[in-house]
N, C-alpha and C positions, 0 to 999 in steps of 0.2 A: 641847376635844379633850384637851388636856393633863391636866386634873383627871381626865377618863375614864381617860387612859392610866396615869396615877398610881395611881389607886385599884385598877386591875386589872392593875398591874404589867406594861404593854404598853411596846413601843418606838414612838416615833413618828419617821417619817422623812419626807422631803420627795420628791414625785413629781417628774417632769420639768419640770411647770409651776410648781415651788415650793410646791405647796400640802401641808400637813400630811397624812398618811396613816399608818394603822396597817396595815402590810403582814402577810400570812398567806401560807400554801402553797397555798390554793385561792381566795385572794381578798383584800379589804383593806375597811377601815374608813375613811370619809371624812365630812367635815363636809356637812350638808346642811341649809340655812337656819339660822335662829337657834335655839341648844339643842336641835337635833337631829342625829343620826348617821344614816348609812347604811351598810350592808354590802353589798360587790359580789362575788357569787360566780361565778368563772369556771372553765372547763376540766373540766366534770363530765360524767357520763353524764346522758342525760335522767331516767333512773330515779332516779339520787342527788339531783338538782337537785329533781324532784318531791317527794321525801321530805323534803329540807332546807325546801324553801318550804312544805309543809304543817305542820311542826313550828313553824316561825316565825310563820306565822299564826295558828296554835293559841296560840302566846304572846303575840299583840297585836301583831305587827309588821305593816306595811302594805307590800304588794308595790308596789314603784315600776317596775320592768321585768321582765317575764316571757319569757325566751326558751327554746329548745328545751332547752338544757342548762346554762343560765346566767342570771342575773337579779341584781336589787338590791331590797333591802328597808329600809326606814325603820324607824327603832326610836328609844325614848326613853333616853337614857344614863343616866338616874335610875333606872330599872327593871332590877333586878339580873337578873330572868328572862330579859329581851330582851337584855341585854348579853351574858349567859353563852351565849345561843343565837346572836348575832352572832360572838363569839368563837370558838364551836366550829364555826359554818358555814364561816368562812374559814380555819379551821385555823391560828389564831395562837397561837404560843408565848409563854408568860409568862416574864418576868426571873426569874431566880432570886434568892432572898432567901438571903444567906449571912451567918452569925454573924461577929462579930469574931474569935472562937477560930479559926474554920475559914478565914478570910481570911488569919490570921497562918500557919496551917499551910501551907495553899497558897501563899503566898508564900515560907516557908521551903523547901519542896520545889522550887518553881521555880528559885530561887536555887541550890539545891544540884545539880540537874541541869545547871544552865548552868556549874557549878564556880566561882562567885564568890561572896563573903560578902554578906550583907544589910546594910543601914546600922545595924540593932538589935543588931549584933554576932554573928550567927548564923555559926559557921565554915562553910566550904566544905567540899563533899562531897569526901572522900577515897576512892579505890578501895582498897579492903582487899586485894585481889589482882589482880594482871594475868593475862592468858591464858597466859603462859609459867610463872607460878608455878602455875598449876593443872595444867599439863601435867606439870611437875617432881613435883607432889605425887602423880601417879597413877602 
């Protein structure tokens, strides 16, 4: 599960039973036996579930549970097509990949907004004009 999540830049959480899951907006991915994963898709319309089910079956996934507007499908985590279909079906957001330059820029902007200097020696943000200065200039 962790290797799958790292390869696809996904976040692993623990459910209420303490099991690792990858949550999404419309469902979640969970472990199903040895070396296999399953995607559970919930809270859809019957038409949308039928569309997702047909796409996933065409991609080689196996239907585990088939409800009116929800269901579960088993897939091979090593198959990139099936993995992409599962991620899309559950509407799982991927983690952002940020370069070191962007990370430093974001840290500097955050520190400037908070009005405190960073450890690397970046100066704190100074307001150039107050609201009273603006009204006097007008």
